[in-house]
N, C-alpha and C positions, 0 to 999 in steps of 0.2 A: 418507248424507253421508259424505264423506271427511274425515278429521281436518284435512287441509290447508285445507279450506274453512271451518272453524270458528275464530273468533278466541277468544282468552281471554275477552275482555269479553262476548261473546255467550253463551258457556257460563256464566259467572258470573251473568250477567243471568237466564238460564233457571233456574239453581239458586235465585236470590233469589226469583223468581216462585213456584217450588215451595214454599219456606219460607213465603212469604205465604199461599198457598192452605192449606197445612197448619195454619198458625197460626189462620186463620179457622175451619177445620173443627174444630180443637180447642176454640176459644172457644165455637163454637155448641153442640157436643155436650157439652162440659165433663165428659170421662170421669173426671177427677181433680180433687181439691180440694187446697189447699195442705197440709193436715194429712196427706195421703196420702204426701207426699214421704219422711218419715222411715221409715215402714213399708216402702215400696218400696226405699229405699236399704239398709235393714237386710237385706232378703232378697236384694238384688242383689250386695251387697259380700261376697264370699266369702273375702277376704284378711285379714279382721280375726281375729287369734288369739282363741281362746275365752276366754283370760284377760282380754282387753280389751273383750269384747262389752258388758259392763255399764257400761263407762267411756266408751263411744262414743256420740256424739250427732250428729245431722244437721240441717242448716238450709239454707234456700233464700234467697239474696240476689239483688239485681238484677244484680250484676256481681262479678267477682273482686276489683276494686279496692274495692268496698264491703266484701267479706269481710276483705280486708287491713286496711282502715281500722279495722274493728271489732276486729281482733287487736291493732293498735297501741294503740287506745284502752283495751282491757281490760288490756294489759300496763302501760300508763302508770298506770292506776288502782291496780294492785298494787304500784307502786314509789314510794318517796319521792324517788328521784333520777331524772334524765332517763334514759329508756331507751337502751340501746345495742344496735345492730343490726349483725350481720354478714351480708353477702349473697355468695352463691356466684357462680361464673363464668357460670352460665346464667340468672341472675335476669333477668327481663324489665326492660328499661331504665326503664319507668314505675314498676315496683315499687321499684327501686333509687333512683330520684329521690324517690319518696314517702318512703322510709326516711330519706334525707338531710334531707327537709323537716321530719320530725317528731322526729328523734333525732340522736344521735351515730352515724352509720352509716359502716362501712368495708367495703371488699371483703375477703373472706376471704383472698384471695391476698396481700394486704399487712398482714394482721393480726399483731400481736405476741402474745407469750404472755399478756400482761396483757389484751389485747383478748379472748382466748379465755376468760379468767377472768370478765371483766366483762359478756360478752354476755348479753342478755336474750332476744333473738330471732336465730335463724339462718334467713334467707330462702334458699330453695333451689329448684331446678328441675332435674330429670334431663335433659330434652331441650334441645338447643341452640335458642336463639331469636335473632331479630334484635336487635342490640345498640343500635340507634339511630344517628342521623346522626353523633353526635360520637365514635362508637367506631371503633377501627381493629382490629377482630377479624381475627386472623391465621388462626385455624382454629376449627372448631366440633366439639365432642365431648360425650359424655354426661358429666354431672358426677358425680363419685364422692361422693355424699351420705353414704354409710356411713363412709367414711374421714374426711371432714370432721367429721362428727358425733362420731366417736370422738375426734378431736383436741380438740374443744371439751369433751366430757364427761370426758376424761382429765385436763383441767386441774384444779387444786385449787380447785373452785368451791364456793360456799356458798349457791347459789340455783338455783332451776329454770330450765331452758331451754325456750323454745318453738321448735319446728321448724315454720316456716310453709312448706308445701310446695305450690308451684304445679304442678298436674297438668293444666293445660289441654291440653298436647300429650302426653297419656299415656292408657293404657287405664284404664277405671274399676277393673277388677281388675288393677292394675298389679303385675307381679312385682317391680319396683323398690321400690314402697311396701310390698309384702308383706315383702321382705327387711328393710327398716328396722324395721317393726313387730315382726318376729320377733327381730331382733337386739337391739333396745332395749326389748323388752317389760318386763323387770325394772325398768329405769329409769323407765318410764311408771307401773308399778304402785307404785313407791316415791315418786312425785311429783317425781322429778328432771327428767323430760322430759314435755312435752306435744306432741302432733303435731296440727296442724291442716292438713288437705288441702283445697285449694280449686281450682276451675277456672272459667274464663270461659265 
């Protein structure tokens, strides 16, 4: 078949059928159990610095939004005050909207120095994503999570920060994530930073 004779929808439909067949085969054969996920993830993720291996855990949730909701809930449980969230330029629009729904949330681009001090969570995503219907995105670029993280952690803070990193559009062994973990390993070890990586 020539590519001109294939429509986008027919290709996507065939891919969807393939996923359905593979799902059925996996369900019938059940080669893995839920408890296997942590062990497989630990072997697969080669970017975790050795200093952080014993501080790393893995979980399987129904969706990225479920993971994010759990992060919001856990952060709220550890704070007496309402949580404060900063989100980066590439945060998926549903994540940013959820942040506004559960907290005092602001875009990092418009954050004040006091916002950097007060932040409990920094929502970030390296890869550019669709901004939603209400956005007027002028350009798309890779978010400089390391520089943003440095700006927040360099503020005179007296509480830990959670970096909630959406890696849906990233490699499992992402060089971007590896750089964050290597750069901020000492902050993680001291309890000044926690990093939660999730994907859809």
